[in-house]
Each structure stands twice: as structure tokens, then as C-alpha cells.
C-alpha positions in Angstrom: 5.2 -6.6 6.4 2.8 -9.2 7.6 0.3 -9.8 10.4 0.6 -13.1 12.1 -2.3 -13.0 14.6 -5.4 -11.0 15.2 -7.5 -10.9 18.4 -10.9 -9.2 18.6 -13.3 -8.8 21.5 -16.7 -7.3 21.1 -15.7 -5.8 17.7 -18.6 -5.4 15.3 -20.5 -8.7 15.4 -17.5 -10.7 16.8 -17.9 -11.6 20.4 -14.4 -13.1 20.8 -12.2 -14.4 18.0 -8.5 -15.2 17.5 -7.1 -15.7 13.9 -3.7 -16.7 12.6 -2.7 -15.6 9.1 -0.4 -17.1 6.5 2.6 -14.9 5.5 1.5 -15.4 1.9 -2.2 -15.8 1.2 -5.2 -16.2 3.6 -8.8 -16.6 2.4 -11.7 -15.7 4.8 -15.0 -17.0 3.6 -18.6 -17.0 4.8 -22.0 -15.7 4.0 -23.0 -12.0 4.2 -23.1 -10.8 7.8 -20.6 -13.3 9.1 -18.0 -10.6 9.8 -15.5 -11.1 7.0 -15.1 -7.4 6.3 -14.8 -6.6 10.0 -11.6 -8.6 10.1 -10.0 -6.4 7.4 -11.5 -3.4 9.2 -9.7 -4.4 12.5 -6.4 -4.8 10.7 -6.8 -1.4 9.1 -7.7 0.1 12.4 -4.6 -1.3 14.0 -2.5 0.0 11.1 -3.8 3.6 11.0 -5.9 4.1 14.1 -9.2 4.3 12.3 -11.7 2.2 10.3 -12.1 2.5 6.5 -15.8 2.1 6.9 -16.8 4.6 9.6 -15.4 7.6 11.4 -17.5 6.8 14.5 -15.7 4.2 16.7 -18.8 3.6 18.7 -20.1 1.8 15.6 -17.4 -0.8 16.1 -18.7 -1.9 19.5 -20.7 -5.1 19.4 -24.4 -4.5 20.3 -24.9 -5.2 24.0 -21.2 -4.6 24.9 -19.7 -1.4 26.4 -16.3 -1.6 24.8 -14.2 -3.2 22.0 -10.6 -4.5 22.0 -8.5 -5.5 19.1 -4.8 -6.6 19.0 -2.5 -7.6 16.2 1.0 -9.1 16.0 3.0 -7.7 13.1 6.3 -8.7 11.6 8.6 -7.2 9.0 11.7 -9.4 9.7 12.7 -11.7 12.6 14.3 -8.7 14.2 11.5 -6.2 13.5 8.2 -7.2 15.2 5.6 -5.2 17.0 2.2 -5.6 18.7 -0.5 -3.0 18.4 -3.7 -2.8 20.4 -6.7 -0.5 20.1 -9.7 -0.2 22.5 -12.6 2.1 23.1 -15.5 2.1 25.5 -19.0 3.3 24.8 -18.2 6.7 26.5 -15.6 7.4 23.8 -12.5 6.7 25.9 -9.9 5.1 23.6 -6.4 3.7 24.0 -3.8 2.8 21.4 -0.7 0.9 22.4 2.4 -0.1 20.6 4.3 -2.9 22.4 2.3 -2.1 25.5 3.3 1.6 25.4 0.4 4.1 25.1 0.6 6.5 22.2 -1.4 9.8 22.3 -1.6 10.6 18.6 -2.8 8.4 15.7 -0.1 9.7 13.4 2.5 7.7 15.5 1.1 4.6 13.8 1.7 5.9 10.3 4.4 4.0 8.4 4.7 1.3 11.1 2.5 -1.5 9.7 1.2 -0.4 6.3 -1.9 -1.9 4.7 -3.7 -1.4 1.4 -7.5 -2.0 1.3 -9.4 -2.8 -1.8 -13.0 -2.9 -0.8 -16.5 -1.8 -2.1 -16.5 0.4 1.0 -14.0 2.6 -0.9 -16.0 3.1 -4.1 -16.4 6.8 -3.1 -12.8 7.3 -4.4 -14.0 6.9 -8.0 -17.7 7.7 -7.6 -17.9 10.3 -4.8 -17.1 13.9 -4.3 -13.6 15.5 -4.5 -13.3 15.1 -0.7 -13.0 11.3 -1.1 -10.1 11.7 -3.5 -8.3 14.4 -1.5 -8.5 12.3 1.6 -7.3 9.2 -0.3 -4.2 10.8 -1.6 -3.5 12.8 1.6 -3.5 9.5 3.5 -1.1 7.9 1.1 1.3 10.8 1.0 1.2 11.2 4.8 2.2 7.6 5.3 5.2 8.2 2.9 6.3 11.5 4.4 6.1 13.0 7.9 7.0 16.3 6.3 3.8 16.0 4.1 1.7 15.0 7.2 3.0 17.9 9.2 2.3 20.3 6.4 -1.2 19.0 6.0 -1.9 19.3 9.7 -0.5 22.8 9.8 -2.6 23.9 6.8 -5.7 22.3 8.2 -5.1 24.2 11.5 -4.7 27.5 9.6 -7.9 26.9 7.6 -9.8 26.2 10.7 -8.6 29.5 12.3 -9.3 31.5 9.2 -12.8 30.0 8.8 -13.5 30.9 12.5 -12.8 34.5 11.6 -15.1 34.3 8.6 -17.9 32.8 10.8 -17.7 35.2 13.8 -20.1 38.0 14.4 -17.6 40.8 14.4 -18.1 43.8 12.1 -16.9 43.7 8.5 -14.1 46.1 9.4 -12.8 43.9 12.2 -13.0 40.8 10.1 -11.0 42.4 7.3 -8.3 43.3 9.8 -8.2 39.7 11.2 -8.1 38.2 7.7 -5.1 40.4 6.9 -3.3 38.7 9.8 -4.3 35.1 8.8 -3.9 35.5 5.0 -0.1 35.4 5.2 0.3 32.0 7.1 -2.6 30.7 5.0 -0.7 31.5 1.8 2.7 30.2 3.1 1.2 26.9 4.5 -1.1 26.4 1.5 1.6 26.8 -1.1 3.9 24.6 0.9 1.3 21.8 1.0 0.5 22.3 -2.7 4.1 22.0 -3.8 4.5 18.7 -1.8 1.2 17.4 -3.1 2.2 18.1 -6.7 5.5 16.3 -6.3 3.9 13.2 -4.9 1.0 13.3 -7.3 3.3 13.4 -10.3 5.2 10.4 -9.0 1.9 8.5 -8.3 0.4 9.3 -11.7 3.5 8.1 -13.6 3.5 4.9 -11.6 -0.3 4.5 -12.2 0.2 4.8 -16.0 2.9 2.2 -15.9 0.7 -0.1 -13.8 -2.2 0.2 -16.2 0.1 -0.6 -19.2 1.6 -3.6 -17.4 -1.9 -4.9 -16.7 -3.5 -4.3 -20.1 -1.9 -2.3 -22.9 -5.3 -1.7 -24.5 -6.7 0.2 -21.5 -6.8 4.0 -21.8 -6.9 5.2 -18.2 -5.5 8.4 -16.8 -5.3 10.6 -13.6 -5.3 14.4 -14.0 -4.1 16.8 -11.3 -3.3 20.5 -12.2 -1.7 22.9 -9.9 -2.4 26.4 -11.2 -0.9 28.5 -8.4 2.9 28.3 -8.3 4.1 31.3 -6.3 3.3 33.0 -3.0 2.5 36.2 -4.9 -0.1 34.4 -7.0 -1.5 32.6 -4.0 -1.9 35.9 -2.0 -3.4 37.6 -5.1 -6.1 34.9 -5.5 -6.8 34.9 -1.8 -7.5 38.7 -1.8 -9.6 38.3 -5.0 -11.7 35.7 -3.2 -12.1 37.6 0.1 -15.6 39.0 -0.7 -16.8 35.5 -1.7 -15.3 34.0 1.6 -17.0 36.7 3.6 -20.3 36.0 2.0 -20.1 32.2 2.3 -18.3 32.3 5.7 -15.6 29.8 4.7 -12.4 29.8 2.7 -13.3 29.0 -0.9 -9.8 28.6 -2.3 -6.8 26.5 -1.5 -5.5 22.9 -1.3 -8.6 21.9 0.6 -10.7 22.5 -2.6 -8.5 20.4 -4.9 -9.9 17.7 -7.1 -8.2 14.8 -8.9 -9.9 13.7 -12.1 -10.0 10.0 -13.1 -10.4 9.3 -16.9 -11.5 6.1 -18.7 -11.1 6.5 -22.5 -10.7 10.3 -22.0 -14.0 10.6 -20.2 -14.6 11.2 -16.5 -15.2 7.8 -15.0 -17.3 9.4 -12.2 -19.9 10.4 -14.8 -19.6 7.7 -17.5 -18.1 4.6 -15.9 -19.9 1.2 -15.5 -19.8 -0.8 -12.3 -17.1 -3.0 -13.7 -15.1 -0.1 -15.0 -15.2 1.6 -11.6 -14.0 -1.6 -10.0 -11.1 -2.1 -12.4 -10.1 1.5 -12.1 -10.2 1.3 -8.2 -8.3 -2.0 -8.3 -5.5 -0.5 -10.5 -5.4 2.6 -8.1 -5.0 0.2 -5.2 -2.3 -1.8 -6.9 -0.5 1.4 -7.7 -0.9 2.5 -4.0 0.7 -0.8 -2.9 3.7 -0.3 -5.2 4.0 3.4 -4.3 4.0 2.7 -0.6 6.5 -0.2 -1.0 8.9 2.0 -2.9 8.5 5.2 -0.8 8.6 3.5 2.6 10.7 0.4 1.8 8.1 -1.5 3.8 5.8 -3.8 1.8 2.2 -3.3 2.8 -0.3 -6.0 3.6 -2.9 -6.3 0.9 -6.5 -6.6 2.2 -9.0 -7.5 -0.6 -12.7 -7.4 0.3 -15.3 -9.1 -1.9 -13.1 -8.7 -5.0 -15.3 -10.8 -7.3 -18.5 -8.6 -7.1 -19.2 -6.7 -10.3 -16.4 -8.4 -12.2 -16.5 -11.3 -14.6 -14.5 -14.4 -14.0 -11.7 -13.7 -16.5 -11.1 -10.1 -15.3 -11.1 -11.4 -11.7 -8.5 -14.0 -12.6 -6.4 -11.5 -14.5 -6.4 -9.1 -11.5 -5.5 -11.8 -9.0 -2.6 -13.0 -11.2 -1.4 -9.5 -11.6 -1.5 -8.9 -7.9 0.4 -12.1 -7.2 3.2 -11.1 -9.6 3.7 -7.6 -8.3 7.0 -7.0 -6.5 8.5 -3.9 -5.0 12.1 -2.7 -5.4 13.2 -5.2 -2.8 11.6 -8.1 -4.8 9.3 -9.0 -1.8 5.9 -10.4 -2.3 3.0 -9.1 -0.3 0.9 -10.8 2.3 -2.6 -10.9 1.0 -5.8 -11.5 2.9 -9.0 -12.0 0.8 -12.6 -12.3 1.7 -15.3 -14.0 -0.3 -18.8 -15.4 0.0 -18.2 -18.2 -2.4 -15.2 -20.4 -1.7 -16.5 -23.1 -4.1 -16.6 -20.7 -7.0 -12.9 -19.7 -6.3 -11.9 -23.4 -6.2 -13.8 -24.6 -9.3 -12.7 -21.6 -11.5 -9.1 -22.0 -10.6 -8.5 -18.5 -9.2 -5.5 -19.8 -7.2 -2.9 -22.4 -7.9 -2.4 -25.0 -5.1 -5.8 -24.1 -3.7 -5.7 -26.9 -1.1 -2.5 -25.5 0.5 -3.9 -22.0 1.0 -4.8 -21.0 4.6 -8.6 -20.6 4.9 -11.0 -19.4 7.7 -14.7 -20.1 7.5 -16.9 -17.6 9.4 -20.4 -18.4 10.4 -23.2 -15.9 11.0 -22.3 -14.9 14.5 -18.8 -14.0 13.6 -17.0 -17.2 14.8 -14.5 -19.2 12.9 
């Protein structure tokens, strides 16, 4: 998959910009505040219907404007092309179109034009709470499987309804009766999601371990995910045991929505013990695994978006990562389109990060977001 062209109007600090991309590698460079990351953010928004930096689309509207509009032209093969546009005004009215046809649900974009983003904005995956990691893996698995996505949406709907019972002002007796009704679908939908998540997690972890070994045999990294509940009977038993806690806290305290995934560096939790460089290497290897995983599962090679890769990494590790990314191929032996942002184009050239540097497509952004 590749993006050939991107148009942005009143998006972040860009007034109006139109950019063409190389099917191989494109470098976008400029000082901080010139809008480099916003270009990657726009591509991600066109791929998944949302930013990787904010959940509030109003943040994307350029100051002084009352709307934003972005449009991308994507291509998988000569016979498989599509154009996606996304717009929203300051009142919150949004419109997503695929080939000029309006779609009502963001999930209709999933799997169409896949991208993988490696950005400091996503450091919460290794540094943040369990929610960051759940959301990260749920997004990957939802792109790979509509069945997983539908199970996730159904479970989230069930949790919302069960929590509304826990929060209402009814008597304890009435709440208990309502919970008896909701506990069965909660268990069925929860276990179904857990089983699908475990299957995908096992595949991802095995691929991650292979990716780490291919990158550096001396690195000892791991991902741990343990599913302790295996049957409907055990799920229902645990739910009933936790009911008094749920009633006291007024939310459901047990289930797939409370999962965590543990990342280990030398058998220690990287969240607690990792340096800045170790966090960046771990995140990079997660993202490379994500790229391979999506390629294999969807048979659609994602676009690799790399934002400010060289921060918090020494020259040799940066070079090694870039070489590794360039060499990666999916089952179809296709290379990925890669778009990289940097503040220092001279450093990249002088240190030989890329072969045939002069032939690489480059865009220079200035402070007001123009190229």
C-alpha cells in the first residue's frame, strides 16, 4: 500500500498544502513547529478516521479557521486505488468519504489503507497505563479481523450497559436483579473477546520474539500476556465474586477491559526500569512487529510513518534500525513505503543513514507549514 498524494486545508498549522510521495522513501524535514508530524497525523487520520495525537478533532482545525479538510490518494496496485477524504467544522460536523461516497462509521476504513506510526507521541504504549497497551493491541487486532472488532464493540456496549446499572440510584435489591440479567451477556461477550485476544496475542508475541532476535540476538526482550479465565463457568463465578466490589465502586472491576500486557527488558518491567533509549528501541521493535503482523494477516503492506526517529537514540542504533526496517519484507516479498520526518537533514546526509541520499524524495517545511 502507498499514498501518492496528500492535500490539507486548514489542518493544524497548514493553511493549504499539497504533497506528492515516493512509493519507496520520502523524507520531510524542517524545524520544530513547521508541521512535519501533522503530515503523518493527516495520513493516519485518513487511514483510521482519527489522529494518533488527540481524540478531539477540533484540535486539528487551524487557528482562525472554522473547518479542516484532508484528502489522500492511495494505491495498492494499478487496479486497486482509492481516495479518502475527511473534514470537520468547528461545530463538530464531520464527513468521511471513500471515492466520494460518504461512510457513516469509522470502522469502514479499517483494513483499507493500513499505516504503522512510530512516533514519540506513542510513548505511552511502553511508559503509560494499561489502557494505552489495551488500545494499542485492540486497534491492531481490529484491523486484522472484523470478527475481533465486532466482538470488541459488543463487549464495550455490554460493559457500558452493566456500568449504567451499577451507577443508577435504584435500591440494592433492584440493582441485584438487573445485574443478574446483564451478567450472562457480560460473561458470554467477555469470554469471546478474551479468547480472540489470546489467540492474536500469542501470534503477535511469537512474531515479536523473532523480530527481536533478527534485529539483535543479544537483546533480551519479552511480552507477557496471561489469560487466567478459560471457561464461561469460571467467568461467571469471578463476576459474582466481584459483585460487591462492583456495587461499591459503581463500575465493573473485572473483565477484558482491565487486561494489561507486560513489556520486559532483561526480565524487568521496562515501564519501571527502562531508559529513554531502551523505551525507544522497544517501541521501535513493537512497531516493526506490528508492520509485519499487519502485512501477514491482511495481505496488505502498511505504509510506515516514522516521526523524529533520531531523538533519544545514538547514531549507530539509529542506523541499525533504519537498515533493519529497509530489509523487512512480508510474505509477499513487498517492501514498504516509508515516510520519515526529521529536524536535521544535514545530519542524516553526513552520517550516511541512507544509501543514494540524493535520489530520495525530500520535502522541506518552513515555520508556517508550507513546503
